[in-house]
N, C-alpha and C positions, 0 to 999 in steps of 0.2 A: 504492499498499499505505500508505503514512505516513498519508491521508488517512482511508482506511477505519479506521487505529487511531484516528487522533483522533476520530473520527465513532462509533464505537465506545465509547469513555472519556465523551463528551459525551451523547449520546442513549442507549447501552443501556447503564446502570450495571449491570444484571444480568447480562446477556450480557459483559460487561467481567469483571464477577466469575467469572461460568464461563470465560472465558478463562484467569484466571489459575490457577483448580482444575484446566485441562485440564493449563497447563503444567506444576505442581508434579505431576500424576500424569505426565507424559510424562518428568520428570525424575527422577522414584522407580522408573519403569519402568527406562528405560536404565541408569542409574545403583547399579539395587538389589546389582549385588556391592559394590558400596564402602559405600553407605550400610547394610546390614544389619549389625547388630553381631554376629551369629549367622549358621549355618547354618541352610538351611531345613529341614533334617531330623537338626539337633544335636541329640541327644537327651540330658536330664538327670533321670535319675528322682528324684533329691533335691530338683527343683524342680518337680513334680507341681502341674497348678491353682492354679499360685499368681497373686493378683492383682496387679494395674498397680501397678509401683512404679519407683523409682529405675534399679533396674538391665534389669527387663522392663517397657519403655513398654506395651505392650498383654496383660501380663501371659504366662502358660505356658498349655499345654494338658496333656492327659492323660498326654503321654510327656514331659512339662517341656519342650518345643519352645520357643523365642519366637515369640508371635503376631505381635510388630509386625515380625519378620524375613521368618516366612511372607507377612504381606499384602505387603511391599515385592516379594518374589518373586512374588505374584500377581498384583501390580501390571505385574511386566516382562510375565509370560505374557499379561495380558489387553493389553498393548500392542501385542503381536507378533501376538496373535489379532485384537484388534481392527481395528488398521489395515489387516493384510493384507486380512481378510475383505471390509474395505471398499473397498479400493481394487481388488480383485478385483469385488465387486458394482457400484462404480460405472463401470469399464470395459465390464462388460456390460449395463449400463443403457446406457449412451452408445452403445454399437456397434449394438442391438437400434432403440433409439429414435430416432437419427440418420437408419438405414437404412430403418427402416419409415416413418417420418415424410416424410422427403425425398423417396422412390420414388413412395409413394401405390399405391392401384389393388389390384391384387392381392397383391401383395406385401404390403401396408401388411395386406390382409385376413386374409391368411392369418397372417402376422405376431400378428397381434391375439387370433385365434382361439385361436392358439397360448399364448398369455400368460395369456386366459382360463382358457384348459383347466388351466393350471399355478396359478393364484392359486386356482383350487376346492378343490386337495388342502391338508388341514389342514398347515402348515408343521412343527408339534411331530412331528407323525405321521410325516411325510419321514425329520425329522432321526434320530429314532430307528430308524429302518427302516435308514437306507442306514447310522449309524453300528452299528450292531448288525450290520449283515452287511461291512463293511470294516474292522470293530474301533476300539475309539478311540483318538484321536491328533490332534496336532495340524493337521498337513497335510490330514485328513480333513475335520475340523471346518469349518477355512479354505474349502477348495474348496466343500462343500455350503452353507453359510452363504452364501458368495458367488454361486452358482448362485441359491438360493432369494431373496434379498433383491435381486439383479441383476436377473432378469425380471421381478418383479413390481415395479419401480421404472422399468422401461424408460417404461412410460406416463407418469410425468412429463416425463420428457426427448422423448417424443414430442409431445407436446402444444404444447412448446417449439417444436420443430423445422418445425411444422406452421404455426404463425404466423410463423417466421422464414422459411420459404420465401418467402410472399408479399411480400416485400418486394423497393421498388425494386434494392435491390443484388445481390438474386441474381437478377432478372429482367433486369439490366443484364450480368450474368457470362455469365447463360445465353446472352445474345442477342449476345455476345461470341468465343463460340466455347469457352468454357471448358469443360475435361472436369467430369464428376459427381465426381470423387475430389479435383479442385481447388475446385471450391465448397462441399464437404463440409468441406474443412481449413481453407480461407482465410476461409469465410464463413460457413460454420453454427456448425460448434466453437467458435469466438470467442465468438458470442453465446448459447450455450447454457452457457456455462461457468459464469455465477453460480448456475443451477440444480442443476450438477451438485457444485458447491462446498458449496451445503447440503446434495444427499445425501449427499454422501459423511461430512461431519459429522452425521448423523441415523445414518447407517447404522455407526459406530462404537460409537454409544452402542446400537442394537441388536444386533449383534453380540457385546458385552460381553455383553448382559444374556443374549442366546440362549445363550453358552457359560455362561455361569454357571449356566443352569437345565438343561443339558445334563450338568454336571458334578455338580450336585447330585442328577439324576436315576444318577448313575453311568455315563454315556456319555461325559464330556468325555475332558479328559485325565488318565491314570491314574495314581495314587499313584508314589511320593511326591512327585510335582511338587506344590507348593501352589497350588490356584485359591481362588479367592474363594468359589465356588458348591462347591467340595468340602470347603472348611472349614467354611461351613454345613450340609453333609450329615453330614459327621464327627464329631468333637470337638465341634462347635458343637453339634448335636443332642443327641447323648448325654451330653454334660454341661453342657447350658443350664442348667440351675438351681442345680447346683454352682459353675459359672464362667461367668455369664453373657459376660463378656467375651469367650469363644471365640466366640459369635455376634453379639455388639454389634459388634467389630471388621471383621469382615470384610461386615458388613451395612452398616454407615455407610460403610466405602471404596466400595463397591458404588454403593449410594445416591448419593455426593455425585457420584460421577464421571459416572454415566448422567444425572442432574441438569444438572451442569453443563455435560455436551456437547449438550442438549437446549437450554438454554438460550443456549449460543453459538451453536446451531445457528439457532435462533429467529432471535437477533440479524444475525445475515449474512444472512439471508433477506431480512428488513426491509430491511436497509441494500444491498443489493445488486438489489432488485428496483426498478427505476427509477420504475413503478409509484407507490413510496410514499416516493420523495424528498420530502423536505421537507415530510413528517407526524410527529407526534409519538406 
């Protein structure tokens, strides 16, 4: 781990900067209750649409609520939804990809045709339909996004497993009578961990962006819980010209976080890929 961090700082400065931003994002999300100077729904009609100042770092919205505090609580929701959805998606990708790639044959054929059929449906349409039927909520969003991204991402893991199962140590374990579960757990899974780590980091950004899109359309976490997408859709869009900071603050938070996660995932992919070791 220490060696990976040193290589990240030396070889991938942009990825290291992304890691710092991600750590700040995690810190703000975890400790939002202590960092926020005001409550996320604390209304002050005397301070409606105030510009950024020493009292209100990001200004206030049309109800006098502190935008900085709402952005911090939005980061908290993004941390919960992003990491939970990405963890579920990565677990689904690992199970489907490892089983399909290792067993091969008819199992692989049927599984991949199901994955192809699933990927043929527009993700946004599925999200809107499912959330419309089940109702908006954090749990529904995590499960739906985990399924959508997990099934599609299983093809990446399957490709890695297909190459791993042809290695000599796998054939040696099979010749010694090792069971399928033991081979998958002891030999296949450790060798697909690098792509799983990269897939997880990429899925965090994708889940956060998808959740913000749903909240912008009104299908995300219901108010008064502050989400970055909901802030853009609500007061940010209605009072954009009167108070541009209402749209700039959550928009920049979303942009910086998703970009930082993408840069970190790209750096980890280069560092963990043995074919790219030693390259610049």
